C-alpha angles and dihedrals in degrees: 000000000000091000090051091051091048091052090050091051092051091051091048093052093048091049092053091048091053091049091050091049093052091066093208118181092242091054094047109097091190091062093043092053095042093246092131090065090049090053090054090053089049090054089052091050090050090053091051091049089050091056091046089051088069088072143103092043129177126198141152116253127210092272089062092251123141108234124193121192110193100197139007107291117237100188127043140182123200121194095184129070095222093049090052091053091048093050091052090048089051089057098248099102089113088066093060113108095168137026137174122277089251100051105121104153134110102022091245090064090068090066095054122099111271115230104181133267129244085349104053124209091237095178092054092046091051089050093051089048099197123192091237136017117201105208132169136244087255090060090046093050096044107025105029091136091059092049087051089055089054091052092047087056091055097261116137113228122206117189121207123194134219110287118210101169141041090254089055089051091050091051091051091051091050092050094050089046091052090051093051101036095248102116094132091056091049091052089052093051094046093048090051091051092049093048093050091046092049090052090053092048090051092051091045089065086080090068111098099166109050116208123229110235128199113203115203115195096173131024132236140328090037103029113190129187139180120253129179122326092042133108092245093055091051091048092052090050089051093057093042096251128137120242106227088210096049090123089068133064128226123342110341138172120232131182122248089248091056092049094048089051090056088059098202122203093217132025120205120193124194103188103080089117090074105018118063116232097352093180091059089052093053093046091053097052116124114246095018098093094102095050107112094231092052095041091053097038093244099148118124138171121221133193103272093209093062094054102038108033113086096226143101093292093066090093089056087057091054092049092048093050091048092055094046098045099036107023090156089063105029102025117119 
């Protein structure tokens, strides 16, 4: 009798263990009591707390000022075209309640209240009362008293400097991301830009005969170009092309005689947004007929915004230049 009872007990214990291991909904006390739903809400709360943990945040802006933002900003104003593009790329464009008069990308930026440019509409900005204003070093150097008024009114001011390289652009993106709690998104954008640029550099290794390129950022009579320490110079290096103005630094003006003497293989213009058919104008210039680029019809216009604005679209500028200058390598 005892043996039979012991056998029964063993079978009972094993049966309960099997039931517990099955994890059926009916056997789950958490589900029966509604605790599973409570756990989901807890997870949501933890995610919210994680976002809140990003703030307060303290960083140094490009004016050398220590800026502390106590909580995630809900309303923003950008007085720089590149900063506006970056903010939209970071996914916070819907927080913009004011942008510069020249902000034209993305399309949504055209619908946002305009607040001036180098000369800000300070009264309007004070009326809008954003959480953060993204200004530039120009504003800091020339309108510091106005920026001080913003801060006295409780508006945080973040100053961004003039970027001349991809690394500068990356640093600006990181700073705007820190200020808006979107650092993960910035890392994603920057990594994508780096990957696409690396792919171009790898393909450019096929080029054995680099072309000399003249970049024209304004037409005659005052013809300006970009020398070293500019985005365009770095882009030309990326695609294994030679900047015809590499002996100069920054944005410089050269005479037509000097340009003709350089005899570039390709001419790139960047002012098609305000001059109609810029390539036709270059091809028709007196005394330029023996320039290789003119003789071979290698004159092209590119979107200025993609080669001058320190934002996410810089990589598009590199890709566009690569296809125009070396279609045999980068053409689709």
